[in-house]
N, C-alpha and C positions, 0 to 999 in steps of 0.2 A: 837520672830518667826524667826527673822534672824543670830541667832547664830550660827547656824548649817550650814550656807551655805558658810563659809570661805574652807572648804574641798572640796566643789564643785566648787570652783572656779580655773582657771589654775593661775600660777606664771603669776604676774605683775596685777591682778585683785584683788582690795581689794574690800571687804565689810565690810562698818560702818554703821551699825545700829544706828538709831534714838532714844534716851532714852526721852520720854516724861516724864513731872511732875505726880506722883502719881502712879509711876511704881518703881518696884524693887528698886535701889539705891536712887531715888528719889520718894520713897514712902509718904515721910513727906510734899513734897511739894503739894501745892493743884494744882491739875489737870485744864488744860485748858475746858471751856465749850463752848466758842465763836472760831468760824473760822480763821477769820483774825488774833487776836493776837497770834494764833497758829502759822499759818502761818509764819508771820512777824519774830518771836521768832527763828522758824525753821531757817529761809532764814538767818537771822542773824548770827546764829550760824554756821551756812555751810559756809556764806562767805569768811574766811579766809583760806578755805580748798580748794577752788576751782581754784587752781592752774594748775589743771590736768584735761583730760577728765573725764567727770562723768554721771553717768545716775540716775536715781531717779525711785524708786519701792515703790508702795503702794497696802496695802491688804486690802480688805473691807473698813474700817473708813479711815486707811491708804491711800486709792485711792486717795478718796478727799483732805486729808492733802495734798498727794503729790502734786494734782494737783494743789492747791493753793498757795505751796511752790514755783512751777515753776514759776508762776504769779508773787509772790513777789519778787523773783530773776530777773526778766526781768524789772520789774518796778524798780527795785535798779540800776540796769545796770550791774549786775554781768555777768559772763561768765555764758551761758546759758548749760543746760546738753543735752547731745549727744542722750537721747531717756528717754522717761517715760514710764515705764511699769505699768500696775495697773491690780489688780486682785479682783472679788467678791464685785464691789461697781457699781451700771450704772451708765452711762454717767451723767455729773452734771448736763444737762439742764432737765432731766426728772423729774419728781415729786417723792419724794421720800416718802413711809409712813415708818415711825421709830416710830415703837410699844414701848409699857412700858417706854417712857423717862419720862414722867411727872404723871407717876401713882405709886403705891405702890412697896414697895420691892418685896411683893408675886407676884406682876405680872412681876417683873424685872427678877427674880427667874422661872417663867414659861417660859419665854421668852429664856432664856437659855438652858432651857430644850428643849425648840422646834426646835432652832437651832442647837442643838447639838456641838460637839468640847468642850465642858466643860467638865472635868472628873467628874465623879460620886460622888467621895469622897470630890470633893468640892462642889458641889450641896447639897451634906447631912450635910455636916457642916456648922451651924449658925457663928462661929467663923471668918472662912474663909470667907466667905459670906458678912459678916459684914466688912470685909475689903476690899472685892474687890468691892461691889456695887457702893460705892460713885465716883469710877473713871468710871467705865460703866456707869453709868446714866450721867456723864460728856461727857464720848464719845458720848453716843446717844444724848444730848443735843445740844452738838457741829455740827452733821449732821442735826438734826429736826430744829434748827434754824439759817441754813446758806441759805440763797436765792441766788438762781443763779443770778450773774451779767452777761449780755452777755457783753463780750471783745474779741480783737483781737485773732484769734486761733495762738495757739502757733506754732512754727517755727521747730521742732522737730518732729520724728516719736513717734506714741504713739503704743505700745504692749500690747494688752489686753486679761487677761487670765479668762474664765469662767469654774465655773462646769456645768456641762450639767445638773442636778437637780438642782440647786442653786434657791431657790425659791424668792428670794429676788433680784438676780441681773442674770437673764438668759442669755444665749448667746445672744438671740436678744437685751435687753437691755443693754448686755458689747457692742456690735456693736454699740451705741450712742456716745460712745467715740470718734469716726471718726470725729464727728462733731469739736472737739476742736483743730485741727490739720489742719494744710496746706500742711502738708508735707506727708510721707507714713504712713498707717495703717495697722495692723495686728490682725487677733484676733484667738485666738488658744483656743480650746475647748476640756475638759478632763471630765473624768467620775466623777462623784460626787456632792456633793451638797456645800454648803456654804465652809465648811472646807477642799475643795478638795485638797487643797495645802499640808497639813497634808500626803497625801496616793501619791503625784504625785511631792515632792519636786525635786528628779533629773532631771525629767521630764522637770520641770519649768527653776530650776538652767542652765540646757542645752537648752534651747531656749533663754534665757536672755543670755547666753555666745555666741553662735553662732550669736543673733541679732546683740552684741556689736561688735562681729569681723568683721560682714560686714559693718557697721558704720565706723569702725577706718578704714578699707582697702579704704575707698570711697576716 
């Protein structure tokens, strides 16, 4: 998702996507299906790279991962992010209905069709689905089995992005992220559903850049 971001960022701002197990070059590694070990593994991998100002951005499930990574980094005494950017995933304390995670592959495919964002040729190819569904199921399990644990608010600004017509993360449910920070909170609402980022990448990347510029100027 974030591989197309570098050209949208100004000189001096690097984009470093986190590649989780079960994907691309790490396809043969078993994916995580629990949040705590996932967040701790990401935090450990990021630790040596946090020698300059940085921010975290997570979209959909990645928003929940980024949130838990921010807490894991704080608990480890590592440098904190300048900001947390989240999109298409409701505030962590809200009850989340995660459909199909413990149901049949047929239910998972139906879920993908309903959500949109998955190319039709993938949905129509049993071989591709057989490769993709185990990681998708693990992702959904990670979110579905992650209880909300009250903890001290993050000390960094949080900027949330919502799709106006996202059935799973409405603007109001995205506003609930405000509860997780004792710093500034912003909500940007864009046209579209759960995958609004596909149609508004320049706008989102621009908003991230502008916010980082504001924060580093303080």
